[in-house]
Structure formats: structure tokens, C-alpha cells
GUROKOL-761807 format. One record per atom (N, C-alpha, C): x, y, z; residue in one letter. Coordinates in steps of 0.001 Angstrom, whole numbers, padded with zeros to 6 digits, always signed. Example, Ala and Ser with C-alpha at 12.3 -4.5 7.8 and 13.67 -1.06 7.14 Angstrom:
+013190-005690+007800A
+012300-004500+007800A
+013200-003300+007800A
+012850-002250+007080S
+013670-001060+007140S
+012900+000030+007870S
***
This chain:
-003779+004502-033945X
-003130+005683-033355X
-002688+005376-031942X
-001396+005512-031706X
-000854+005256-030398X
-000926+006475-029499X
-001247+006251-028269X
-001240+007369-027284X
-000053+007139-026349X
+000607+008246-026042X
+001759+008138-025135X
+001195+008252-023732X
+001797+007433-022798X
+001353+007533-021397X
+001721+008917-020801X
+000918+009408-019913X
+001170+010677-019320X
+002502+010667-018525X
+003197+011794-018603X
+004447+011928-017887X
+004149+012120-016437X
+004827+011363-015597X
+004584+011413-014159X
+005727+012186-013500X
+005385+013222-012750X
+006315+014045-012031X
+007141+013194-011038X
+008413+013525-010952X
+009276+012736-010012X
+008847+012917-008556X
+008306+014098-008206X
+007819+014324-006839X
+006612+013423-006551X
+005742+013224-007606X
+004612+012311-007434X
+005106+010854-007245X
+006092+010477-007996X
+006683+009116-007818X
+007218+008966-006417X
+007910+010012-005915X
+008508+009912-004573X
+007368+009715-003532X
+006294+010514-003637X
+005173+010385-002679X
+004601+009005-002681X
+004396+008414-003873X
+003729+007111-003884X
+004649+006026-003416X
+005940+006139-003720X
+006897+005138-003217X
+006917+005221-001679X
+006877+006412-001141X
+006860+006576+000290X
+005574+006007+000950X
+004465+006135+000212X
+003203+005570+000705X
+003313+004057+000777X
+003882+003407-000199X
+004010+001971-000188X
+005055+001508+000817X
+006068+002267+001063X
+007092+001897+002007X
+006839+002463+003420X
+005701+003030+003640X
+005385+003677+004952X
+005396+002646+006065X
+005226+001379+005764X
+005319+000345+006817X
+006687+000386+007487X
+007745+000527+006669X
+009054+000554+007163X
+009401+001864+007892X
+008666+002876+007594X
+008866+004204+008225X
+008152+004375+009507X
+007273+003409+009812X
+006491+003428+011113X
+005256+004313+010998X
+004849+004670+009826X
+003646+005516+009627X
+002741+004819+008602X
+002483+003558+008789X
+001790+002741+007790X
+000439+003322+007372X
-000385+003695+008250X
-001717+004244+007929X
-001722+005760+007750X
-000865+006463+008492X
-000898+007888+008513X
-000435+008498+007182X
+000710+008071+006696X
+001280+008692+005479X
+000382+008528+004265X
-000065+007300+003989X
-000954+007163+002791X
-002281+007972+002926X
-002754+008065+004184X
-004012+008857+004424X
-003760+010313+004136X
-002676+010861+004662X
-002388+012269+004497X
-002141+012563+002998X
-001328+011722+002352X
-001054+011921+000937X
-002317+011813+000095X
-003172+010904+000408X
-004471+010757-000301X
-005322+012015-000103X
-005449+012491+001078X
-006283+013648+001362X
-005729+014924+000714X
-004429+015096+000739X
-003791+016284+000234X
-003627+016284-001304X
-003325+015179-001867X
-002922+015120-003327X
-003964+014449-004203X
-005089+014008-003666X
-006001+013217-004512X
-006591+013974-005692X
-006681+015315-005589X
-007225+016093-006668X
-006158+016573-007633X
-004895+016433-007215X
-003802+016928-008060X
-003272+015961-009106X
-003330+014680-008704X
-002746+013627-009598X
-003447+012326-009487X
-003894+011805-010640X
-004599+010559-010640X
-003615+009405-010203X
-002376+009526-010623X
-001367+008570-010249X
-001187+008541-008733X
-001067+009644-008088X
-000869+009725-006655X
-002109+009200-005961X
-003282+009594-006422X
-004523+009180-005783X
-004655+007662-005845X
-004366+007069-007002X
-004472+005612-007136X
-003572+004925-006146X
-002278+005308-006114X
-001273+004551-005285X
-001566+004848-003774X
-001890+006083-003392X
-002165+006369-001985X
-003386+005565-001501X
-004411+005495-002386X
-005598+004743-002072X
-005239+003241-001925X
-004428+002702-002820X
-004073+001300-002727X
-003267+001010-001489X
-002311+001890-001181X
-001486+001732+000001X
-002352+001789+001273X
-003268+002725+001329X
-004149+002860+002471X
-005026+001629+002623X
-005611+001148+001539X
-006448-000049+001638X
-005593-001233+002062X
-004359-001377+001579X
-003506-002441+001896X
-003164-002427+003450X
-002853-001256+003943X
-002517-001142+005347X
-003679-001362+006264X
-004877-000927+005865X
-006070-001200+006669X
-006380-002703+006614X
-006166-003351+005476X
-006396-004779+005402X
-005416-005528+006292X
-004143-005120+006229X
-003122-005754+007048X
-003472-005651+008503X
-003995-004472+008930X
-004367-004302+010331X
-005429-005281+010757X
-006452-005474+009883X
-007509-006439+010188X
-006956-007831+010240X
-006127-008231+009220X
-005579-009555+009220X
-004639-009787+010443X
-003923-008748+010853X
-003035-008910+011999X
-003871-009097+013301X
-004961-008385+013440X
-005841-008549+014612X
-006410-009974+014627X
-006892-010449+013524X
-007440-011804+013460X
-006343-012818+013787X
-005148-012612+013236X
-004047-013599+013484X
-003648-013561+014926X
-003637-012345+015533X
-003252-012226+016934X
-004293-012950+017829X
-005558-012859+017466X
-006593-013614+018193X
-006436-015113+018093X
-005944-015575+016918X
-005729-016942+016687X
-004443-017497+017299X
-003656-016646+017894X
-002454-017066+018594X
-002814-018079+019705X
-004006-017895+020268X
-004472-018758+021340X
-004598-020234+020891X
-004865-020381+019635X
-004948-021775+019033X
-003723-022091+018175X
-002647-021434+018448X
-001323-021679+017905X
-001181-021310+016407X
-002169-021488+015618X
-002011-021158+014183X
-001755-019682+013943X
-002168-018825+014890X
-001993-017382+014723X
-000518-017011+014629X
+000377-017721+015308X
+001774-017371+015275X
+002267-017527+013795X
+001866-018592+013138X
+002345-018849+011802X
+001688-017855+010815X
+000428-017477+011102X
-000218-016460+010327X
+000431-015123+010402X
+000852-014751+011625X
+001501-013458+011834X
+002864-013445+011085X
+003591-014526+011116X
+004874-014589+010458X
+004629-014491+008937X
+003684-015227+008453X
+003378-015191+006993X
+002895-013867+006572X
+002078-013220+007411X
+001539-011886+007144X
+002670-010846+007097X
+003628-010931+008018X
+004762-010028+007980X
+005600-010124+006758X
+005916-011338+006401X
+006758-011604+005206X
+006015-011124+003952X
+004756-011458+003839X
+003941-011033+002699X
+003867-009515+002583X
+003686-008831+003709X
+003589-007395+003720X
+004881-006774+003228X
+005975-007262+003661X
+007309-006719+003232X
+007475-006955+001722X
+007251-008105+001238X
+007420-008406-000188X
+006508-007608-001061X
+005217-007552-000716X
+004248-006814-001534X
+004543-005319-001454X
+004973-004757-000318X
+005284-003293-000287X
+006465-002986-001174X
+007442-003843-001184X
+008594-003599-002065X
+008192-003710-003543X
+007404-004733-003940X
+006937-004807-005272X
+006123-003585-005688X
+005239-003106-004813X
+004413-001981-005115X
+005294-000717-005306X
+006279-000564-004417X
+007194+000640-004528X
+007969+000619-005821X
+008432-000542-006275X
+009154-000701-007521X
+008247-000325-008703X
+007053-000874-008678X
+006086-000623-009739X
+005783+000883-009786X
+005545+001508-008605X
+005233+002933-008551X
+006422+003756-009056X
+007646+003391-008728X
+008773+004185-009152X
+008958+004061-010691X
+008427+003004-011270X
+008494+002820-012713X
+007304+003494-013435X
+006430+004119-012652X
+005225+004813-013189X
+004089+003866-013505X
+004114+002675-012960X
+003055+001679-013182X
+002084+001610-011999X
+000866+001165-012354X
-000121+000879-011273X
+000143-000491-010716X
-000155-000649-009409X
-000065-001952-008786X
-001201-002084-007803X
-001959-003140-007943X
-003082-003414-006995X
-002705-004577-006153X
-002635-004352-004794X
-002301-005384-003884X
-003307-006510-003940X
-002838-007758-003928X
-003764-008883-003857X
-004353-009049-002445X
-005528-009653-002394X
-006215-009916-001127X
-006467-008670-000244X
-006673-007564-000895X
-006869-006316-000136X
-008316-005935-000235X
-008816-005563+000976X
-010199-005112+001076X
-010254-003627+000638X
-011150-003319-000297X
-011231-001976-000811X
-012118-001094+000061X
-011556-000525+001074X
-012294+000388+002002X
-012470+001751+001324X
-011371+002214+000753X
-011393+003525+000049X
-011485+003267-001407X
-012558+003853-002028X
-012727+003559-003500X
-012424+004781-004312X
***
């Protein structure tokens, strides 16, 4: 017996895409946190993606701080560049997956929010 996947509201898709692209909007931590707190009980889909985006942005912050400290030994510059490129690529992939109604778990992300 086949089960059909739940229909995901277009507004929910918009919110989760914005959560993943919040880096480009300048509200990397704030938007996913607000969406998670406001919508976590309304939609499993939104809760999942807001949580993933929030964990990703918190992890990026930690990785950026460590890379910045390593600038003193030169390798940090390369780590910051690699981190920036990786963040852009992964955010775009996550936004595309979310807009298609799929789940996406960021690699190398520390799970602060469970």
C-alpha cells in the first residue's frame, strides 16, 4: 500500500527557503530562530528546515571564529574562503531541496537544536 506524501503549503515552502537563504539577507541566525519559535508547532516541515538552518548558521559561526583565530598562522585565510564558498553552495542546495518539498540535512553541522 502506497502512502502519498503530505501536501506542503506554499507559504511553508517560502518560509523554509527564506530560512536557508537568510545568510544572503543578512539575518542568518535571526530569521531561522524566529521561524522555528513561531512555526514549530504548526508544521513538521517548517520545524525541520528552520532547525536545520539554525544549526547550520550556528555551526558556521563557530567555524568562522576558529578560522579567524587561525588567520594568525595563515591557514585561517584559506579556511575562511573555503567556509564562505561552502556556505553559499550548501544554502542554495538546501533552498532548492526545500522548495521541492524535500528534507535536507547540512553536512558537518553541529546539532545544537534537536
